[in-house]
N, C-alpha and C positions, 0 to 999 in steps of 0.2 A: 682403390675404389674409383669407379668411373665417374668423372665429373658430370654433374646435372647440367642440362643444356636449356637455355631459354631463347625463344625466338621473340625479338623485339620488332614490332611494327610501328614505324614512325620515322620522323626525319632525324637520322642519326647524327647529322652535322650540328644540330642545335645544342647550345651549351647545357640546357636542361636535361636533354637526353643523354648527353655524355656523362653528366653527374650521376644520373640514374644508373646507367649501364656500368660505369666504373666502380660505383658503390656495390653493386651486385657481385662483380668480380672480386673485389677486395674483401668484402665482408661475408659474402655467401659462397665464395669459390665456385661461382657459375661460369659456364662458357656461354657466351652471347653470340648469337648470330642475328643478322638484321635483314629487314627487307622494307623498302620504301618506294613511293612513287617517283618516277624519274622526271616527269613533266613539270616544268616550273608553273607556279600559280599565278604569275604576272601576265598580264595582256589577255585580250578577249580570246584570241585564237588558241593560246596555251590552255586557257581555262576549259575550253570545249574538249581539246585533246586529253586534258587531265581527267575530265568526267568520263570519257571513253576508256581511258587507262584504268580508272577506278572500277568501271563495270566488269573489266576482264581480270582484275587484280586477284580475286579469290582463287581462280584456276592456277595462277602462278604461285601463290602462296601455298596451296595444297600440294603442288608439285615439289616445292621446296621442303615442305613438312615430310613428305614421303621419303626424301633423300636424307634429310638431317634428323628426323625423329626427335623433335624437342620434347622435354618433360613438361614444358609450360610455355604458354604465350602471354606476352604482356604488350600493351598498346596505349599510345597517347591519343587524346581527343576521342570523346565518346561518339561523335558524329561522323567519324571517318575510319581511322585505323581501328578504333574500338569496335566498330560495327564489323570490320573485316576479321578481327579476332574472334568475334562471336560466331562468325560463319565458318571459321577455320576447322572445326572438328576436334581441335586440341582441348584437352582439360588438364589442369586448371587454367583459368583465364584471369588476368588482372588487367583492369583498364584505369586509366587516369584521365579525370576531367581536367582540362588545361586552363580554361577560362572560368569566370564566374558562373556560366552556365553551358558553355560550348555552343549555345544556340545564338550564333552571330553571323552577320549582322541581324539586329533585332527586327528589322522591317524587311528582311530578305524574302523574296518570293518562294524560296525553297524551304522556309521555316517549318510549314506543316510536315514535309517529308523528313527533315532533320529530326523533329520530334519523335516520329515513328521509329526512325533508325536508332536514336538514342535510347528510346524505351527498350527496344529489342536488345541492344548492347548491355544495358543495366540488368535485364532479366537473365541474360546468359552468363554474366560475369560472376566469378566465385569471390572476387575481391575488387573493390572499387576504391581508388585513391582520390581523397580530397586533400589537396596539398595545404589547405587552410580552412578555417571555419566558414568563410563566406561561400565557399563551394557547396558545403553541406546544406545550406539553406535552400538552394535551388533543387537539390536532390531530394530533400523532404517534400518540396512543392510538387516534384515529379512522382511522388509516392514510391520512392526507392526503398528496398528492404534495408534499413540503416544498420542492421547487424552485419552486412557485408562491407560497410564503409569504414576505411581507416583514415582518420583526420590527423595528418602528420605531414609536415614539410619534409622534402628530402634533406634539407639543410644545406649548409655551406662548409667548406673546409677552413676551419678557424686558424689553423697553422699557416695556410696559404694567405688568408685574409686576416692578417694580424692587426693589433690595435696601435701600432707605432705611427702616429700622425705627424707629418712633417710640413703641413701647409703653412704658408706665410700668414701670420696672425694679423698683419697690418692691412690686409685687403680681402675682399671676398674671392675666394678660390673655389669656384663652383664646378660641378661636373654632372653631366647627364649621360647615362650609360644604356639607354633604351634604343631599339632598332629605329632607324629613320624612316618611320611610316606615319602617314596622316593621323592615325588614332593616338599617337603619342605626343602630339601638339608641341613640337619643337619650336614652331613659329611663335607660339604664345610666350615661350621662354625668351627668345630672341627679342621680342618686343618689350618685354620687362626689362631686359638689360640695356636696351636702347634708352630707356627712361633713366636708369642709373647712370649711364654715360652722360646724359644731358644734365644731370644733378652734380656732375663732377665727382661721382663716387668711383674709386678705382676698383678694378676687378679683372680677373681672367676667368673665361668660361671654356671648359673642355667638353666637347661633344664627341662621345666615343661611338663608333659603329658605323654601319653602312645601311642603305635602304633607298627606296624610290625617291625620297625627298632630298637627297643630298645636294644635288645641283641647285634645286629651288632655295634650299636653306642657306647655302653659300651665297647666293645672289641676294637673298634677304638681308643677310649680315652686312654685305656690302652696301646695299640701299640704305640700311640703318646707320651707316657710318661706324660699325663696331667690328669690322672684319679683322682688324689688327689686335683685337682682344679676345677673339673667338678661335679656338683651335679645334679644327675637325680632324680627328685622328684617322678616320676610316676604319675599316675592319682590323682588329688587333688580335693577337694571341691572348687566350684567357690568363696566361702566366703573367702578362704585362699589366693587367687590370689592377691588381692590388696596389702596386706602386702608384698608379694614376689616382686611385681613391685616397691613398694616404697623403698625396700632395694636395688634396682638396679638403676644405672645411665645411662645404655645404653641398649636399646632394639634392638634385632636383628631378622630379618625375611627375609629369602632368597628363597622364592618360586619361581617356574618357571612360574606359572600362579596365578592370583588373581582376585577375584571379589571385594568385599568390606570387609576389615578386621576389625572385632570389636576388635580383639587383638591389632591392631594398635592404635585404638582410646583409649583403656584401657591404653596403654603405654603413649599415649600423655596426658591423663588425670592425670596420676600419676607423671608427670615431669620426665619421663624416656625418654632420647633422642633417637630417631629412626634411625637406619641404616638398610636399606631394599633393596631389589633387584630392579633393574631398568627396571620395567615393568609397563604397562598401569595402572593397578589397583592400584599401589602405587603412581604413578606420579599424580594421581587425588588429592592426599593430601600433598605429599612431594616434595619440591623443593631442589635441590642439594645444600647443604651448605648455605641454607637459614633457613630451619627449620628441617633439617635432612640430611641424605646422601643417595645417590642412587648408587648401585653397579651392575655391569654387572653380569648377571646370571652365576654362577659356577666359578667366578674369586676370589679364595680365597686369592690370594696375594694382589689384590686390596682392598679386605675387610680389611686385616691386615693393610695396609697403611692408610685407611680411619679411622679404629679404633684408631690408634695412633694419627692421626691428630685431631680427635674429642676430645680425652682425653687431648691432650696438649692445646687445645683452650677452656679452661674452660669458659671464659667470653662469648665467642660466644654461647656455649652450654647453658649457663644459660639463655641468652636472648631467644634462640630458644625454650626451654622448656616452658618458660613463654608465649610466643606467641601461642604455641601449645595448652596449657591449655585453653587460650582464645577462640581459634578456635573451640575446642571441645565443650565448654560451648554454643557457638554460634550455631553450626551446628549439633551436635550429642548428645544433651541432651535427654535421654530416656523419661523423664517426658513430655517434650514438643512434640517430635516426635510421641511417642505412642498415645498421646491424638489426634493428627491429623489423625493417622491411624484408630484409634478406631471410631472416629466421621465419617470418610469416610465410614466405614463398616455399621454404622447405617443409614447413608444417602442411601447407596445402597439398604439396606433392606427395608427402608421406600419408596424408589422410586419403588421398585418391588410391594409393597403392594398397593401403589396408582394406579398402572397399573391394 
């Protein structure tokens, strides 16, 4: 029997996208073809060129469809690739909202246009992915047909992200695994650890990944006199990440906005205790001083206090990480969740063929 073919519209290099596509290959036996914008989104000139490329994108996508004849199209981000999927002419369509709303930045001059684009994508989609409950709230506010919405995270590979934690229990071994972009507030984290250093509290801080803020953050660590205790890994292979998490006892993430964080699930799976910003996307999974800690956005002094409290309350932390592992096994197992998603796609294609 001929393999069914899916066209994926989105940034194929992103870890989230790779997880999605690999899951469909493994559990749905799909063949995946990809298309994405080539122009980088950084820099004013590039952003102008990217807009021009976006305007011509549908012609290139339709040309690819004519050659490849996919059975289905899937796309990430309702305000960009999701819109292109809606225009593609292929049925069925599945689109995924990536952020809490995808209408970001919230004060952007293009927000009214993004709302129109998103509404069209929602209307044309046969299936809409909400990777977590926080995303469905904005969908209901946008009056989306909720019968089309599947609220389910893609999940993480629980074999890959095992729960054998080897962190040094005698000191704070913290890790940050978010992209080095302004909205993830790595500077707040560094300021907090500078206070720990002043208090004579021993630590090692590992900052994983790359981004526009790398040079600025390295300079800040130097200015704060903690550069010898902060390890900037740069971009790493995803296969290296589990070991780094297992060598850490505290996971920190301080974004100002959040959809559903696979990084948080990875930390919870590896018995790494989570301290995260007090925003809706994190509150779906973390309850303060129950299975982690929630910190007001940009409050580095509070972050310091909560880090000290967490480290001093070892028995509480051990119970919390044990419960978190159970939660992830039950709710965010990649092999379970991707089977559900892959089967849903086959049902959509079968339903179309019956019609």
